[in-house]
N, C-alpha and C positions, 0 to 999 in steps of 0.2 A: 338384430345386431349382436355382434360377438364380443366378450371381453375376455382377454387374455390374463389369466392369474399366475402369477410366478413371483410373489412378493412374499416378504418376512412378515411373519406375526407381527402384528402392533400390539404394543403393551405400555400402557401410559401410567401405570401404578393405582388404578385402582384396586379395591378389593373383590369385586364379584366378576372382574373380567367381562364386563357389558361392553366396554369400549372396544372398537374393532369388531364387533359382532355385525354380520350381516343381516339386523333386524328388520322384518318388513314393517311398512311404515303404520304406527295407529292411527294415521290420517284419513287410510285409505279406505276402510271398512264403510263409513257414512256417505264418502264421495261416490263409491262405486253402487251403493245400494240407493241413492237418490234421496239420503236424508240429510243433505246441505242446506243451509241457511245462506242462500244467496240473497243479497240485498233485495233483487227485485222479486223475489219470493214472498216477501214482507207485505202484509197487509195491516191496515188499522181501521178503527170506526170512524167513520167521517172523513178517510182518506180521499184528499184531492189528486190529479194527476196533471202534469205539464208536458206541453210541447212547445219545443223552440223554434222559431221563424229564425233562418240563417240567409245570411247575404250570397245572392247568387251572383255577384261582383267582387272583384278583389280588391279594388280601389274606388271609392264613392263617398261623396257627400248624401247625407240623408236630410233631405228637405221638406220630406214630411213622412208621418207616418199616421194611419188611420186603423185604429182597433175595433172601431164602432159594429160594423158588419160582423166580426167574429162574436160580439156579444151576444147576436141574437141567434145564434146554431143552437141547436139542441144540445144540453148537458153542459154548456160553457158557464162559468161561472165569473171569471175575470179574463181582462186581458192588459199586458201591460207593457210599454217600451222602456228605453232607457233613461227617458225624461222621467218618467214616474220614480224611479230610484236613484236619477243622478245626485242627489245631496246625501244619502246613506250606504251607497253601495260599494265605495272606497274603489282601490286599486287592486288588480291581481299582485301579490307581491312576488318580489325579486329577492331571494334572500342571499344574494351572492354578487355584490359591487365589486367587481375584480380589479377595479381601479377607483381612485378618487374622482377621476373625470368620467368616469362612465356615464353616458346619457341613458335614462330609463324613461321612455315617451308617457309612462301611464298605461293601465289596461284595465278598461271598465269592463265589468262582465256583461252588461249588454250595451251595446255600442250608443252612444249619444247623439254626437254630430256625424261621426265618420265611420266607415268600415275600412278594413286593412288586409282584409283576406277573405275569398271564398270561405264560406262557413263560418263566419262571426257572427255571434247571437244579436240580433236587432230587435227582437220581441219573443214575448211569452204568453202561451194561452192556458187558462187553468180551468179544467172540465171534470166532471164526477167519474169519468173513464179515460183511458189512454186515447181510445181511437176517437172518442169526440173530440179531445183536444186535437190530436193530429188532423181532423179533418177540419177544424175550423182555422187552421192556419191560413188557408187558401183565401179566406175572407178578408185577410189584412192587407191593407193597402199601402205600399212604400213607394216613395217617390227620391230615385237616385240621381246626383248629377256624377257623371263619371270622370273619373280622375285616371291620368295615365299611370300605367301598371309598372312598377319596378320588379324585377325578376333577378337579373344577373349580377351579381355581386360586384363584380370588377367594375361593371358600368354605373351601379348604384355609387362608388365614391367617386366618380370624376366631378370635376368643379361644377359642371353645369348640369347633373342628373338631376332628373324629378325627385322629389322630397315623398318618402312613406308618410311622412308624420309633419304637417305644414308648420308646426309650433316649434320644431329642432332645427338646427342650423344644416345638419347634413344628415346622411344614412351610416353615419359612422356609429356606433355604441361606445366601443370602447379600441384600444390599441394596448396589449398586454404584451411585454417584452422580458424576455430574460435572457442573460448574456453572461458565459461563464467567466470572462475577463472581469466584468464590473462586480461580478457576485463573488468572484475569489474562489470559485471552483474549479478554473482550468484557466487556460491561455486566452489572450484576446483573438477572436475568431478572425478578425480581418487580417492578422499576421499570419494565421494558419493559411488561409485561404492563398494569400499572396505566394506563401513559399511552398504551395503544393506541387507534388510531383504528377499527382494524377487527380483530377477532378470530373466528377460525373454529376448532371445534374438533370433531374426530372419532376414533371408535373403529375401528379395522380390525383384522380378526382374519387370524393367518398359521395356516392349517391346517397340522396335522402332516402330512409328508411321509414318504416310505420310499426309502431310497436303491435302487433298483432295477437294481443293476447285473447285467450278465450272465451272469457267474460267481458263484455262490454260492460261499459262504467254505468253506475246506478245509485242512486243517492234517496235515501228517506230523512225528511226533518221533521222531528214532534217538537212543536213549540212547547215552553214551558216558563210562564212568568217570564222574567228579564232574560232569560237564555233559552236553549233549545238542546235537544238530543239528536246528532246526526249519524246515521248509519249509512256508511259509504264503501264501496270497493276501492280502497286505497291501500297503498303501501306505507303510507306514512301517518296512522291515526292520530300521533301526539304530535308532530309539526303542523297536523291540517287543524288540530285544536287550538295551538298558539296562534297559528296565522288566521284563523277564522276571527279571532276574538279582537284582533289587531286591525283586520280589514274591517269588521262590522262594528266595532267600538262596543263589544260585548264582555263582560267581565269573564275573565277566564276559567273561574272558577263555578261558572254557570255555562260553559259550553261542554257537552261531553260527547265523543267522538267512538264509535264503535266499528270495526272492521270486522264482519262476520266471515264466514267462507269468501276468499278471494280468488278468483279464477284465473290468475296469472298476472303479473303486472309487467316486466323486463324493462323497469324503470318509466314505462307509459303511465304507471299510477302514483308515480314520485311526483305527487303534483297538488295544488289549491287550484281547482278547476273553476272557470266560471260559472259551470252548471251546478257545482255546490253551492258557490254564492247566491245564485239566482233561486235555488231551491230554498234554501234559509230565508231568503228576504220575502218570497210569496209565503211561506209557511207561517213567518211571524206577521204579516200585515194582513193574512187572514185568520189566524189565529187557529188554522186546522194542520193535520199532518198532510204533508205533501211528499209525493214520490216523482222523480224523474229517470228515466231509463233511454239510454242512447240508443239508436238503430247502429247495425254495424256500419253504413255508409257515415252516419254522423260520427261515428269512431275514427273511422279513417281519413274524415275530411276536417274533423277540430279537434279532436286529440292531439297534443304536440307529437311531432315526428323526430327523428333522431340522424346523426351524422352530417351529412350535407357541409362539406370543406371541398375548399380547393388546396391542394398541397403543393407546395413549390419546395422543393429538398436539394440540396447540394451537400454531395459527400466527398472529401479529399482522404488521399492516401498516398504512402511511399510505393515506389516499384515493387516492392517486396509484399504488397498486401496489408502493410500495416495501418490501420486507419487512424487519420489525424484529427479533422474536423468534420462538425457537421451544420448545416444552417439551414433553417426550417423557416417558413413564410407560409402562414396559413390564413385563408379568406373564410371564416367561418359563418354560414348563415343563421342568423336569430330568428328569420322569419320576422313577423310583423310586430312582435312584442316579446318583451323579457318575461320567460316564465321563473318558476322557481328556482331551478340552478343553471337556466340557461347558459348564461356567460362563462359558468365555472367548467362546463363539460369539457371545451379545448385547451382551458388551463391545467387540468387535471393531465390531459395528454402531453403536456409539454415537459414534465418530469419522466415520461416513457420513450420519446423518440431515439434516445441514446440505447436504450435497451439494456441487453447483456455486454454492450461493448466498451471498450475502453478508448473513449477519445480525449484528445487533447484539449481540443477548443468545441464549444458550442453554442448556437444562439437560437433562439426561438421568439419567432414574431407572431401575434395573433392579432388579426383586425376583424372584430366583431361588428356583423353588417345588418343592417333592416333590409327587409325585402316584402312584397305581399303577397307571403306565403303564409302557411299555416306555422306558427312557432315551433322553434327545436327546443329539446331537453334532452334529459338522459335517456338512453337508450342502453340496453345490454352491454356493460364495459364503458359506457360513458367515459369517452377519449382515449382510453387505453385501445381498444381495437383500431382507431384511425392511426394512432402512432406506431401501432405494432404493425399493421399494414405497409405504411411508407418506409418505415426503417428494413423491414425484410425485404420488400422490392428492391429499393435501393442497393442492399447488399448484394444481390442477385445482379443488378446491371453493373455494381462495381466489380464483380468478380468476372462477370463476361469482357468487361475491358480491359482487365488486368490479365484474361486468361488463364485465370485460377479454376480450381475446382471449388464450386460453392460452398461445399462443407468445410475444405481446406480453409478456405478465407475467414469463415466463421469462427473455427477451433483456434485459428491464428489472433482471433481479436477479443476472445470473450473472456469473462474474469473466470480463473481457474478457480477450482473448489479451496484450493489452499489460501487463497488471497480474501477469503471472507474473513470479517465483516469489511465489505467494500465502500468506500464513497466514491459515488460517481461523479461525473461530470456536471450531471443537473442538481447535486448536492444532497440526493437521497444515500442512505447507508443501507445497504443491503447486509441483512443479518447472517444468512446462510444460502446455501446453494449447490448442486453438484450439475453443472451443465453436461460434463462429460458421462457421466452415468446415465441420464435420461437418454442421451444422443445415442451412445452406443447400444442401448436397448432398443430403442426404436428401430435405427438401421438393422438390426437383428431382425426383429420380428416381422418387418416388411419384406425383408430379402432385398436389399437395395443393390448390393452388387448383381445378381441376376437381373434385378430390374433394368440397372445400366447395362449390361450386357443386350438385353433385349432392344434397348432403345436404341443402341448401335446397329443391331442386326436389321431393325425396321427401317433405320435410314439407310441403310446400304441398299436393300432390298426395294427402297422407293415404296413403302407401303403408303396407300391413302390413308389409312387411320394410324396416325403416330401417336407415340407414347410421349407424355411427358412427365417428369417428376419434380414436385416441389417442396420445399423447405420452409419450415418455419421455427426457428427457434427463438423462444420470448421469455419475456417475464413481465409481472404485474404488479401495481402496488395496489393491494386491497386491503380489507379491514379499515376501511373509511373510517376513521377515528379521531386519530391525535388531535384534541380539542387545541393545543398551541400552535400546532401546524395549520390547522383549518384558520386559528385566528390568525394568523401570518398571511394567509392567502385572501383575507377580508370574508371570509364565509360567516355568516351573522350568527349561528348556532356554532354548541361545542360538537363532539365527537363521541363522548361519554356513552355507557349502557349501564342500566341497571336490572337487578334479579333480584327477588325474594323468594326465600324457601317457608315454607309454614308445615311444620311438623303437627301433625294430627295426633288425638290423642290414643289411636289405636295404631299407629304406627306409620299411616298412610301419609304421603306426601303432596302438598301443593305447590308447584314451582310458577312463580309469577314473573313474566319476563317482558321487557320494554321492547323487544323487536317483534314484529308483527309478520308473521309467515302469509306467503301465498303460493303455496306449493313446493316450499324449500324441505319440508319435513322436520320443522322444528319440535314437534312435540316429540317425535322419536327419538331424535337426537339428545334433547335435552333430558328426558328419561333415561337415556344410557348413561349420560354425564352425571346425572344424581344417583342413579342406582350404583353406580361405580364408587362415587364419593359417599357414600352414605352406607352402601352395604345392603341396600333394601332390594324387594324383588323390582323388577323393570315394571310389571303390571300395577305397583302400586303407587306410581307417580303419574300425578295430572298435570298438565300445563296449561295454564290459564295466560290469555295474550288478547291483543288487539282491542281492548275496552278501556279508554282513559278514566274511568272510574275504578275498574277492579284492577288496572294496572297502570297507575297515575305518571310513574316516572318512566321515560324511554325515548329514544331516538329513531327507531323505527329501522326498517329494512332497505337496503340498497347497498351497492359498493360491495359486495362480498364481507359484509361485515358482520354478520349475522353470529356465526360461531367464534372466528377471531375476538373480536368484541363482546356480544351478548352473552355466548357461551363461557367465557371467562367471567363474566360476572356472577353467571350460575355457579361455576367451580367455586369462585370465593364466597359466596354466600353459603354454599354446602360446606366449605371448611370451618366457617363460622359456627353452623350448627355441630361440626364435630367437635369445634373446642368448647364449646356449651355443654356437650353431652359428655363429653371428656372429664369436665368439673364434677358433674352429676355423680357419674359413673364411680369417679374415686370417692365421693361421699358415700355411696351406698355401698362400696366393697369394702369400704375403710382402708384405703390405700392411697400413697400418693399419685398424683397424676403422672408422674415421670416414670411410675412402674407400671403402667398401663399400654397394652399393645390394642391396635385396634385393626381388624381383619375380619372381611365378611360380615361386617356389621353388627361385630360383637366386641366389646371391651372386655380384655380378661388381664389377670394379674400376672405380669411377666415372671414365668417359673411356676405358675398355678393354673394353669389353662381352663380348670374346671371352674375357678373362681372367677365369674363372670357375669356381665349383663348384656341384653343385645339393646339396639336402637329402638326396638319397639317397647321394651320396658322401659326404658329412660324417658321417652316419650310420655308414657302414662304416668311415671312419677312425677315428671314435670308438669303435666296436668293436674295430678291431684294435689302436688304443693304440700303435701303431709311432711315431708322430710328433705327438705332442701340445704343448699349449703348457705351459711348465713348471707344475707344481701343479697340473694341470687332471686331474680323473676322467674315467675311460673311459667316460663317458654323456652323453647329450642328455636324460635323463628330468627331468622336471620336476613338483612338486608345488605345489598355489595352494590358499588358502584365501581366499573373498571373505566379507565381513561388510559389507554397504551400510551407508550413514549414514541412508538414507531408504527409504521404500517406493516404489513407482512408482505412477502414478495413470492407467490407461487410460481413456478416455472415449468417449462416443459419444451419437448420436441416434438413437432407434428409434420408427418411425412405424408405426401399425396402422390399416387399416380394416376394420371388421365389420359385416357385413350379421346383423341381428337380425330374426327371424321373431316379430312381436309375438303373432301367433296361436299359436305354440307354444312359444316360448321359446328356440328354437334359433339359436345364433351361429355363424356360419360367417365365417372370416378370409378377406377377399377379396384384401388386399394386406398383404405386411409387408416394409417395407425400413429397413434400419439400417446407419448410417454409422459404424464404429468407428475411434477413434485408439488403437492399441496401440504407438506409435512404431515404430522400423524393423523390418521383417518378414524373418526368417530363410528362411520357405519358406510362401509365398501357399496353397498347397494345402493345408497342414497347417492353416493360420490358418484358412482358410474352412470346414474339416471343424471345429475347435473351436467356430466361430461357430454354425454350423449345428447341432451336438448342443448346445451352450447356447441357442440358442433353442426347441429342441425341449422342454427341461426346463423352461424358462419358462414356455413356453406350457402345457405340462401343469399346471403349479401353478395357473395360471388357469382353465383349463377343464375339467380331469381328474381331478386325482390328489386323494387326500384318505385319511388313515389315520383311521377311525372306531371308536370304542369304544362299547359299549351300557353301561347302566347298571351292570351287574355287573362292568365293567372287561375286558371279551371283545373282542379285535380283531375285529370284523366284516369286515374287508377284508383279512382272512388268505392271500388267494390271489390271481391274476390274472385270476379270473372276476370278482371284487369290488373289486379296486384297479386302477384303470384306468391303465395305461400307452398311452398313444398310439401308434400305428404310423405308418409313414410316409403311408399312404394318410389319417391324419386330420389330417395338417400340410399346410400350404400350399407354395407355392414361394417362397424366399426372394430378395429382391433386395439384394444387401450390396456395399457399399463401403468405403474406408478413407481416412482422411486421414492425415497424417504430422506430428507434432509429437515431435520427439526427446526422450527422456528424459535428464536432464542427471546422473541417478546410474549411469550405468554407459557403458563405453567404446562399447558396441554401441549407445546409444541406445533399446535396446528396453524395452516396459513387461511385457504379458502378457495373454492372451487366454482363458485356460482357463474363466475364470467369467464372462466379461462378458456372453454372450449370456444367458445364464439369470439375472443380475441385472438386465438393463434389460428384458427382453420381457415379464414379468408385468404391470408397472403399465401398459406400453404396451396389452395386451390388455384389461384390466379398466377403464381408461379409456376404451378406444373403447367398451366395453359399456355404461358407464356413461352416456356423452357421447350414445349411440344413444336411452336411458330417459329424459334428463333432461325431455322434455314431461309426463312422469306424476310429477314431483316426487321421482325417483328419485335420490338421492347415493349409492347402495352397494349391491353384490351380494356377497354373501360367497362367496369362493372355495371350492371350483371352482364355476364359473359355469354349473352344468349348465343343460339346458334347464327343468327344472322350477323352480329357484331364479329364473330369470331370468322366467318365467312368473308364479311366484308374486309376485314384485316388482312386476311391472306390475299384476297383479289387487289387492294390496294398496295401492299408490298409485293406482289409479283410483277405488277405494273411500275414499280419504282426501281425494282431491283431487278428487271428483265427475267424475271422467273416464271417458270409455268406454276400456275395455282392448282394445277390438279394432282400435283405429285411427282412430276418427273424433273424435280429439282436438282440443282448440283449441290448434294448434301457437304455443307462443309466447316457448319459450327460457326458461321461469320460471325466477327464482331458488330454488336448493335450499341455500343457506347462510343462516345467521344471526348477526347480529352477538355475539349471546350464546352462540354455538358448540353449538346444540341441534341434534340431527338434524333432519330432516323426513320428510313422509310418503313411504312407500314404500320405506324403507331395509330390505334384506334382509339386515342382518348379523347378526341374532340368532336365535337358537332352533332353525333349521330344519338338519337334520343328513341330507338327502337324499343 
């Protein structure tokens, strides 16, 4: 995968020049040499092992469970069902009640009376080793009374629908509405819809995805008096500690959570899992350390899923291409239960459907629906990819209806760089951006004009392999943090982040951070920031994280918040260290603080550079405390908490050229170019890795991945044989570049990059495939755009349009939108679950 570098040097004002350097990651040495501390690697004296029996049925009453036979199996110490823990297991928490009326049916870790999705935990076996525990599961006898299975979201909301949860009145969890007219951020949407000169409506489907992290989830619990210590493969040790204390009624200060090395997350480990609660319950009941590690099939079947939305979207415009209104209605599948932030995921997307465009009016309605499927929750991007996909697809459809160039339509309607800061129709204030610069660079790098000419030539000669060109111009809200904003959205916690810096007597530095990495490179980036701010060597900085005892304050890692929030807490703590050091340096140098200059880790008297003290000298003087300024404590250590006033808003332009074989339906990405603006860059090597990984996941949604259920609610893609995760061989080389518009919400000018590639790439790829198929009257192909789906779309379009599916079509660039919003021939958006 290639990266094109033609970027201005990044200088953020640090004395050592570390920021902006492509430092190799500190974390990698122990990862690639096998010296990792995965949770599943842990052993303890007397440790027992858990295996969990899971429901084979999507919806059923439990009429009886007999675990007695399992108890007689070799090595088995105990076996429990839901009734054994019914009074103490509590309910898996949901921290985001998005509306006051939201219905939460409750979620026991071990099912007590009813199972509501395949894979739900119904019993647990405890044995001296994992194999014995697993073998004993077959001896447990469970009697089920089957209930009707609810899978379709729209049917689930019908008045006569079968209920997922019999103790609540319907399958609706919530309805969340934003209307620019009532919010005061724009005109009334109904007026704009009524006055529209052009209206285009589409239905897009966001298929269900599975966060296929490399390391399956694992949990070890050591009981300790009133409380316990938990090691878990989690993104959120601090949140997990608080939620476990509340769920299990244990004093929070008696709960310690440690996230050791964590092998990826993608939102899939942003959770309080039933398995974590079950392991804690068993460990405390037996008074022994206990371990549970899921199999890959368990991970795919019972870990939370992502996406799964029906998106009905209407866009209105004037004949000259000026967009006026956007009306969005979502059905969001919650699955069987509400997990930690399940309801909030589509709500986050509500603020991004308008994207970079200037609309007069906007309405967003989301209905959260219960079904007999695995619960959904955050997956890389969490609401933002879904929104970006819909707006970028509908912009292409509008351009086709108007007969306009797709990029020209975008340029006409986006926020120009002179207009920042800009308050959108959704109520957010974008602080900075330059969509023009990113787009111009991307067009240049991919050779857009040459590709357009090649596309025309292929159509003229009726080539069976057609070329499609896809565009995605996007922004996202990241740095998930502002506590007041989260409070206004009814999120249970804040969004601040904490960091501490400890200056050791020898001048070495320990950085304690509240964010908890799982592959992002925090240890490297934080070392660069601190080296820059304090002027100490990069190698002299150690970063401590992921343990609620050694790092007691924090709100963890998700939503591209680590740098834009956690990194700024590190900056603020470092600046406090410098301020303390300045006072001691002035005392030692017998000078005024105002007369001191600080550069390269050294304080010197202005005009007398030889009269100086290094940071290491000051650190030792603070430690010795022989001669400190009166009233000063003998320490340079500092603590800081940062709570930003606004999100950060990365943006970019992603362009994709896809070759579609019209005889086989096979799509091949020939070129992929993206130019992202993520503000200032701390480490370009890490940034490029994040972009590449994000692109892989976004392209995977477009072409490969889908969690599929049969009519009985069985997950038919429950292994990597059936759930297709692309390898490096399935992906193209990427050409990436950056432009820089500094964020104004933090002193480093940084934004965020962890989710950008995933958010932007999916619509770029699908837009390219649809562009290749326009001559057949095709305006959509349901994701993933498999060869069979593309082939069927071509043949369905040919049948309805009277054109030859084999390539001998009448190439004319026919319009595939209609002013009344109806779809047209050849759409493959419905019915096909291949």
